[in-house]
C-alpha positions as CSV (number, residue, x, y, z in Angstrom):
1,M,-41.8,28.6,18.7
2,T,-40.3,27.9,21.5
3,L,-40.4,30.2,24.9
4,L,-36.3,29.6,24.9
5,S,-34.8,29.9,21.8
6,R,-31.5,28.5,21.6
7,S,-29.5,31.6,21.2
8,R,-31.3,32.6,23.9
9,L,-30.0,29.9,26.3
10,S,-26.7,30.2,25.2
11,S,-26.3,33.5,26.6
12,F,-27.2,32.2,30.1
13,L,-23.9,29.1,29.4
14,P,-20.4,30.2,29.8
15,E,-18.6,31.7,26.9
16,P,-15.8,28.8,25.7
17,A,-13.0,31.5,27.3
18,I,-14.4,30.7,30.9
19,R,-15.6,27.2,30.6
20,P,-12.3,25.6,31.7
21,Y,-12.4,27.6,34.5
22,V,-15.7,26.5,35.3
23,F,-14.5,23.0,34.6
24,F,-11.8,23.2,37.0
25,L,-13.2,24.4,40.0
26,S,-16.4,22.1,39.6
27,A,-14.0,19.3,40.1
28,F,-12.3,20.8,42.9
29,F,-15.5,22.1,44.6
30,V,-16.4,18.3,44.3
31,V,-13.0,17.0,45.6
32,A,-13.5,19.6,48.4
33,F,-17.1,18.6,48.9
34,V,-15.8,14.8,49.4
35,A,-12.9,15.8,52.3
36,G,-16.2,17.5,53.9
37,M,-17.4,15.0,53.9
38,L,-14.7,12.3,54.8
39,A,-13.3,15.0,57.3
40,P,-12.7,13.7,61.3
41,P,-15.6,14.3,63.3
42,S,-14.1,17.3,65.5
43,I,-13.6,19.5,62.5
44,R,-17.4,19.0,61.2
45,G,-19.0,19.7,64.8
46,G,-16.6,22.7,64.8
47,L,-18.0,24.3,61.9
48,T,-21.3,23.2,62.3
49,D,-21.3,24.4,65.0
50,A,-19.4,27.5,63.9
51,F,-22.3,27.8,60.9
52,N,-25.0,27.4,63.0
53,L,-23.5,30.4,65.4
54,A,-23.1,32.2,62.7
55,T,-27.4,32.0,61.0
56,E,-29.0,31.2,64.2
57,P,-30.0,35.2,65.1
58,Y,-31.9,34.9,61.4
59,L,-34.2,31.2,61.9
60,N,-36.3,33.3,64.0
61,Q,-37.2,35.9,61.6
62,S,-40.0,36.9,59.2
63,G,-39.3,35.6,55.9
64,G,-38.4,38.8,54.4
65,S,-35.6,39.6,56.8
66,V,-34.7,35.8,56.3
67,F,-34.4,36.2,52.7
68,L,-32.8,39.0,52.8
69,F,-30.1,37.7,54.5
70,I,-29.7,35.1,52.8
71,L,-29.6,37.1,49.4
72,L,-27.1,39.9,50.9
73,N,-24.5,37.4,51.9
74,N,-24.5,35.5,49.0
75,L,-24.2,38.5,46.3
76,I,-21.3,39.9,49.1
77,A,-19.5,36.8,48.7
78,T,-19.7,35.8,45.1
79,L,-19.1,39.2,44.1
80,L,-16.1,40.1,46.1
81,T,-15.3,36.3,44.9
82,L,-15.4,37.6,41.4
83,L,-14.0,40.9,41.7
84,L,-10.8,39.8,44.5
85,G,-10.2,37.5,41.7
86,I,-7.7,40.3,40.1
87,A,-5.0,39.2,42.8
88,F,-3.9,36.4,40.2
89,G,-7.1,34.5,41.0
90,I,-6.4,33.4,44.5
91,L,-9.5,34.4,46.4
92,P,-11.7,32.5,43.5
93,I,-9.9,28.7,44.7
94,I,-10.3,29.7,48.0
95,A,-13.9,30.0,47.9
96,V,-14.7,27.1,45.9
97,G,-12.7,25.1,48.4
98,F,-14.3,26.4,51.3
99,N,-17.6,26.2,50.2
100,G,-17.5,22.9,48.6
101,F,-15.6,21.5,52.3
102,L,-18.5,23.4,54.0
103,V,-20.9,21.8,52.2
104,G,-19.5,18.3,52.5
105,V,-19.3,18.7,56.3
106,L,-22.7,20.2,56.7
107,C,-24.5,17.2,54.8
108,R,-22.4,14.7,56.9
109,E,-23.5,16.2,59.6
110,G,-27.2,16.5,58.3
111,A,-27.3,13.3,57.4
112,R,-25.9,11.8,60.8
113,V,-29.1,13.7,62.3
114,V,-31.5,13.2,60.0
115,G,-30.4,10.8,57.2
116,Y,-28.8,11.1,53.8
117,V,-32.4,11.9,52.2
118,K,-33.9,14.7,54.3
119,T,-30.5,16.1,54.1
120,A,-30.8,15.8,50.0
121,L,-34.1,17.6,50.0
122,H,-33.0,20.5,52.1
123,V,-29.8,20.8,50.0
124,L,-30.6,20.6,46.6
125,P,-33.1,22.4,45.9
126,H,-31.0,26.1,46.4
127,G,-27.9,24.7,46.0
128,V,-29.1,23.5,42.1
129,F,-29.0,27.6,41.6
130,E,-26.2,28.4,44.3
131,I,-23.4,26.5,43.3
132,P,-23.5,27.4,40.0
133,A,-23.8,31.0,41.0
134,L,-20.6,30.4,43.0
135,L,-18.9,28.9,40.6
136,L,-19.6,30.8,37.8
137,A,-18.6,33.9,39.4
138,A,-15.3,32.2,40.7
139,S,-14.3,31.2,37.1
140,Y,-14.9,34.9,36.3
141,G,-12.6,35.8,38.8
142,L,-10.5,33.4,38.1
143,W,-10.3,34.3,34.2
144,I,-9.8,38.2,35.5
145,G,-6.6,36.5,38.1
146,M,-5.2,34.7,35.1
147,A,-5.0,37.2,32.8
148,A,-3.6,39.9,35.6
149,L,-1.0,36.9,35.7
150,Q,0.2,36.9,32.5
151,R,-0.2,40.8,32.2
152,T,2.4,40.5,35.4
153,R,4.5,38.2,32.8
154,G,4.9,40.8,30.1
155,R,1.5,40.1,28.0
156,R,0.8,43.6,27.4
157,N,-2.3,42.7,25.1
158,R,-4.6,41.7,28.1
159,D,-7.2,44.1,28.6
160,I,-8.6,43.4,32.4
161,R,-10.6,46.4,32.3
162,G,-12.9,45.1,29.8
163,Q,-12.9,41.6,31.0
164,M,-13.7,43.5,34.4
165,K,-17.0,44.7,32.7
166,H,-17.7,41.4,30.4
167,A,-17.6,39.8,34.0
168,L,-19.7,41.7,35.9
169,R,-22.4,42.0,33.0
170,R,-22.7,38.4,33.2
171,Y,-23.2,39.1,36.8
172,A,-26.1,40.6,36.3
173,A,-27.2,38.8,33.8
174,I,-26.9,35.5,35.1
175,I,-25.6,35.1,38.6
176,I,-27.8,37.6,40.2
177,P,-30.7,35.8,39.2
178,L,-29.8,32.6,40.1
179,L,-29.0,34.2,44.0
180,V,-32.4,35.5,44.1
181,I,-34.2,31.9,43.1
182,A,-31.9,30.1,45.8
183,A,-32.9,32.6,47.9
184,V,-36.4,32.1,47.5
185,I,-36.1,28.8,47.6
186,E,-34.1,28.4,51.0
187,T,-36.5,30.8,52.8
188,A,-39.2,28.9,51.8
189,L,-37.1,25.5,53.9
190,V,-36.0,28.0,56.7
191,V,-39.2,29.9,57.2
192,T,-41.6,26.6,57.1
C-alpha cells in the first residue's frame, strides 16, 4: 500500500471546474514572466530597487521573523486574490500578471548579477510551492468572479456563497500548506 493513495493524491489537485482557470492563469503567468525578462533595463532596475527596499528590513531579522514575514505576506496576498475575485475575476488576473512580471524581472536582474544557475537555485526551491499556491488561489478567485459575472447576466442558478465556501476549504487544505513549505524553504535560503 502506498503512503499517498490515488484518491488522497487527487484531493490535492484542482477539481475539473477549476482546471480551465488554472491552465489559463498558468499560461498568463508564463507570458508575464517572459515580458518581465524582456523588460527594458530602466523598468527592471526600478522594480528591483522597490522590491529590495520593501524586503530589506526583514533580511537582518531572525529566522523566525523572516519566516513569519514571508508566510503572512503570502497568506494575505493569496487570500485577497481569492476573495476579491468576486469582482468579476479582475484582481486574480492582475495578481498573476504582476507576479509573473515581477518574477521575470527579478530573475533577469539576478541572472545579470550572479548568473542564471545561481538565480534558478534560489528561486526554484520555494517557487515550486509558492507559484502553484498563487495560481490556485487566483484560479478559485477567477472561478468565483466568473460565477458573479454570470449571475449579473441573469443566471441565478450560480451558488456564489457555496463556491466561496468550497474555495476557502481548498485554500485551507492545499494553499496554506504550500505556502508554509515555501516560507520554510525561502527562510532557509534568506537566513543562510
